[in-house]
N, C-alpha and C positions, 0 to 999 in steps of 0.2 A: 784557462788552459784546458784543452780537451783531454778527458780521461782515457788512458790507454787500458781498457778493460782486459785485453788479452795478456798484456805484460803483468798486470796485477794478478791475474789468474795463474800464470806460470810461476810467479813468485810465491803465491799461496801454496801451490802444489809442492814446490821445493821445500817449504817450511814443514809440511806434513811428512814428506819423504825423509828429510833430515832427522826428524824426530824418531823415525823408525830405524834409521841407520845405526843406532847404538845397539840394536839387537842382531842376533844371528839371522842371516838371510833366510835360511830354510824355515826357521821358526816363525818368521813374519809371514811367509807364504802359507805355512800350515795354519796359522791363526786366522788369516783372512779367508782362506778356503773353508776352514771349519765354520766360521761365522756365517758364511753364505750358504753352506750346505746343511749345517746342523741347527743353527739358531733360527734360520728362516725356513719354516716348513709349510706355512699356510698364510692366508690373508691376515690372520690375527697377529702375525709377527712383524708387521710393518713398522712397529715401534722401534725395531732394531735397525731401521734405515739402511736396508741392504744396498740401495743405489749409491749411498755414500761409500760403503765398503768396496763396492765395485771399482770406483775410481782409485781408491787407495791401492787395490790389488794391481790395477793397470800400471800405476806409477812405479810400483815395486818390480813388476815383471819386466819393464823396459829399463830398469836401473842396472848398474854394474854391481854384482854381488861382492866385489872386492872392497867396496866402501862400507860394508856392514861389519858390526862388531861380533862379539862372542857370547853376549848375554842372551839368555833364552827369553822370548816374549811370553809372559804368562797372561792369564785372562784379565787381570787387573790392568796390566800394561796395554793390552789390546783395547779395552774399554776406554782408557785414558786417551789413547791415540785417536780413536773414532770420535770421541767427544771433542778433542782438540780440532780435528778436521772440520767438524760441523760448526764449531764456534768461530773458527778462522774464516770459513766461507761466509758466515753470516755478517762478517765485518766488511766484506767486499761491497763496493758501490754497485747498485743494480744497473744493468745495461738495459735501457728502455727500448722496447720494440714499438715504434710509433705507428699510429693509424689503424690498429686492429686489435680489438679486445680478444677475439677468438685465437689470434696468434699468440697473445700473451698467455692465455689459458693453456694453449698447446705447450708452450715452453714449460709451464709449471707441472703439467701432467705427464709429459713424455717419459721422464726417467723413472717415475713411480708406477706408471700404468702397467708394465709387464708383471709387476708383483700383485696387481689387483684383478687380474683376469685369469681364467682357467686355461689349461693347455688347449691348443687348437689342433685337435686330432683330425679335423676336416683337412687342414692345410697339409698335415703330415701324409695322410693317405692319398690326397689329391695328386701328389707328385707321382705316385706309382700308377694311378689311373691314367695320367697323361702319358707316361712312358709306355705303359702297356698298350696304349692305342697306337703307338708308332711301330714301324717295322723294326725287327730286331737288328737289321743291318743299317739303321738310320745313323746319320752322322752324330746325333746327340748321344745315342746309346753307345756308339763306338768310342766316342771321346770320354765318356764316363768310365767305360771299361778300361780304356787305356790309362786314365789317370790313376785308377785304383789297382790296375792289373788283376782285376777280379771280374768274373762273369756277372752280367747284370742281374740274373735271377738270384744268384747266390748273394750278391751285394744287397739286393732288396731284403732278403732274409736277415742279413746281418744288421741292416739299419733298423728293421722292425724289432729285432731282439734288443738292440741298443736302446731303442725308445723305452721298452719295458724295463730294462735294467737301470737306465740312467735318469728317467723322467718321472719317477714315483718318489713319494716321501721317504721310502726306504732305500733310495738310490745310493750307489757308492761305486767307486772305481774298483774296489776290492771284489765285490760281487760280480762286476762286469768281467774282470779277468778270469775269475774262477769258473764262470759259467759259459763264457764264449768258447774257450779252447775245447772242452769236450764236445760242443756242438759243431764246430767248424774246423777244428784242427789248428795246430800251432802255426803252420805256414800262412794260412788265410788270415788268421787273427793278427799275425805280425804285419802283413801287408795292409790290412784294414786299419790297424792301430797307428801306423806311420802317417795316415792321412787324417785321423781325427784326434790324435794326441799331438800337441805342439811343443816344440823345443823353444827355449827362450829366444833363440835367434829368429824363429818364425814369428814370434810375437813382435819383436822389434821391426821385422820386415813388413808386417801388416799394420804397423802403427806409424803415425807421422812423427817426425823428429820433434823432440820436446821444445826446441826453440821456435817451432812452427805451430805449436798447439794453440788453439783459441779457446775462449770461454765456452764455446759451443759444446766442448767435450763434456762439461758437467751436466748438461741437460739431455744428452743423448740416451735413448733407451738401450738396455742390455749392451753396455759398452764392451763387454767381453765376449760377445756372441761369435766372433770370428775364431776365438781360441778358448773355448769354455773349459777344456781340460789341458793342462800344461804338464809336461814331463821334465823333470830335472833329475839327472842321474837315473836311479831306479824308482824314484818316487813320482806318483801321479797326484796332481792337485786338481780337484773338481771345484770350480767356482760357481756352485749353485745350480739348482735345477732350472731356473729361469733362463740362464744363458745357454745351457746345453739344449734345452727345449727349443729355443729360438734357432739354434744351429741346425737341429734336425728337421724342424718344421719347414724350413725354407732352404734346405740343403740343395735341392735341384735348381731352384731359382738363383741362389747365390753362386752356384757352380757355373751356370750359364752366363750370369752377369759378369763374373770375374775371370773365368778360365776358358769358356767355350768359344769356338769359332763363330763368325757371323752366320754361317749356314746352320750351325747347330742351334743358335739362338732363334733363328727364324722358325725352325721346327718346333721349338718350345712354344713360341707365340701361337703358331697354328694349332698345336696340341691343346694349349690352354683354351683357345677359342672354341675348339671342337668339344672339349669337356663341358664348357658352360652350355653350349648348344644341346648336348645330351641331357643335361639337368633340366633345361627348359622343356625339351620335348617330352619328357616323362611327367612333367608337372602341369602342362597347359595344353589345351586342345588346339590352339592356333598360335603358331610361332613362325614369324617370317624372318628369313636371313636377308643379306644384302640383295640377292637376286630377287627374292620375293617382294621386298620393298620397292624395287625398281619396277617390277611388272605389275604389282597391285595398285600402287599409288603414283607411279610415274616419277619417282624421285630421280632427279638429275644432279650431277656433281657429287659433293661430299655426302656420304651415306654411312649410317651407323651399322653395327653388326647384327642386331636383333630388334624385333618388335614383337611384344606379347600382346595379343588382342583379346579382350574379355569384356563382353557386354557393355560396349560403349566406352571402355577404358583402354588406353594404349600406353604400355610402358616401353619406352625406347631405351635400348641398352647398348652402350659402346664399351667394348672390352679392351682393357689396357693391361698388359703384363708388367705391372709396376708394383713393387713392394718396398717397405721401409728399410733402408740401409743407412750406414753412417755417413754416406755422401749426401743425404738429404738433411739440410741444416735444421737444428732444433730452434736456434735463434735466427730469425730471418724477418726482414721487412717483407711486405706483400710483394713488392717488385722482385726481390731476390728469390722468393719462393716460386713466383710465377715463371721466372726464367728457368728454373729447374724442371718445371712441369709443362713448359711450352710445347714440347714435342709429343706429349702423352695426354695428360688430363685436359689441358686447355685446347689442344687440337681436337679432342673428343667432344668438347663443348660445341665447337663449330660444326662438327658432323651432326650432333643432335639437333642443333638449331635449324639446320637446313632441312632435315627430315621432318621435324615438327612443323615447320612452316608449310611444307608441301602437304602434309596430312591434314592439317587444319583447313587449308584452302580447299581441300576436297570434301571435307565434312566438318563444319564449324561446331557441330554438336558433340564431337568426340572430346573426351577428357584425356589430354596427353601429358605424360610426365617423362622426363628424360633423366637417366642416371649414368654415371661413369662407374664401371665395375672394374676394380683392380684386384690383382692376385693376392695382395696383402693389404691390411688396413693401413692407410697412409696417415691416419690420425691428423687429418687436416682440420677437423672441426666441422660440424654440420652447417656452419655459416660460410664456409670457404667460398662456395659458389652461389651464395644467397642472391647476388644481383642477377644471376642467370637462372634462378629458381631450379637449381640442380642439386643432386646429392652425389657424393662420392661413396660408393658402397663396396665393401670388401667381398671377395668370393665367398668367404665363410658366412657373412651376413646374408648374402643372397641364397646360399644353400639352406640356411635356417628358415628364411622366408618361404622357400619352396616346400620345405618339410611341413611347415604350419599349414600351408594351403593344401597339400596332399592329404593331410590329416583331417581336413574339413573344419579347421578352427576359424578360418577366415577366408575371404577372397582377396585377390590382388588389389582390387579397387578399395575394398574395405580397409586393408592394411594402410594403404597410402592416404586414404581419407583421414584415418586416425593420426597418422604421422604428421600430415600437413597441418591439422588442427593444433596438435601439440607444439609443432615447430613455430607456429605463428604466435604462440603465447609465451612471453618471457618466463612465466612461472613453471611451465611444463617443458620448455625447450631443453633438449639434451645436447651435450657436446659431441659425443660419438654416436654415429647412426645406429650402431648395434644396440644402444641403450633403449631405443624405441621398441625393441622386440622383447625386452625383459619385463613383460607384464603377465599377470596371473593366467589370463585366458590362453596364453601361448605356451605355458610351462608344461613340462612332462610329456612332450611330444616324442613318441618312439616311432620312427619312420622305417617301414619295411625296406624301402629302396636303399636308404643310407646304411641301415644295419646289414643288408645283404652285401653291399660293397665292402664294408669294413670286415665282416665275418669271412669274406672270401680270402682276404689276406691273412687274418689272424688264425682262422681254422686250419688253413693249409700249414701254417707254422706249427700249430698245436699238434696236428696229426703227424707231422714229420719228426718233431722232437719230443713226442710224448714219452718216449722211453728215457 
């Protein structure tokens, strides 16, 4: 008889939820939010299994408060409930993902990975660089302003201050409320808060019905990223820095993905592509775009976005505005994952192959490597495109590589030579591409170009609000 893993998972979640129902609803929310915000402060706190507590919080948030009792949940009761959840999940039969070791590893890593990496300030500031490159009357900026009822420049300031107040170990919604109002005024903060603080009804609307939930939910990263701060009555519950960080780091991309018009999304795609081109142009002496590839190498048909040429080495780059959302399955066979990526990542592979073939035919001595560059790390595993000899690289990893090269720590060819050697050896192969950059000779890079871009945003805020 075939095992219904999804039903077993839903029954397991009910058992955990029912165990919590003997307590007062508000005290359960407070205990789970406290655990994620106060117990989990650094990488050393992974023993507290925050990814488990995230799921428990989600189940309570979408539940009906009227089913909960009057007993207060104390710390001992909270620990017992978390241990019960872990132990019950351990009893579930494993749903096997056939045919791919790297997809099995991806499943294991995904939910824990956000707690093992640092904040991605590149991703956060990149959003403003992209928007600042658009005309102020662009559809994308107009739709963002309409959604918030706040001017873009002021909204940017509010998001940056929110990052400082909510994404540090001392973060707290209390400090957020106390400090935002004097800076921006009660009216603006009220408008802003309505869009970043979520009511229980919002959580239910953004979550699938419980009878439709699958076991994939357990393995998703930052499962509370769509509603990291929830308001109930006059009380705000912050469900950990990791979830609010994810919300802010990809706010623009999530907005475009879920709320913007097709025209606004197209502007974001173009803006992201232009942003990457700017990074390349300040980092390398010879960069070809699509037009340059066609004129210099006579590429016909499918063409990639960029080629970086450096002393007999060519890096082909196809840019795809794609980042990790909860619509990308954590549990997926290769074919299911491929169907999700057919129009983006896999389409990019075809573009790279056509350009690479044309370039090698023109000069067989060239060393050509092709990569898919995505707006966020898809955590597909460095073996995902192994058959095509391609890497999927996040924009942040590419920016780090450009910083290392601008600092004179290595060349582009030198970096990929090292990466390819390590990738070919099972003992040195890494699962996530960015891990190849975590070596001593690349550490401690302070790049003037990146610092100038970040300081332009933060110094303006500091000078404006210094009083």
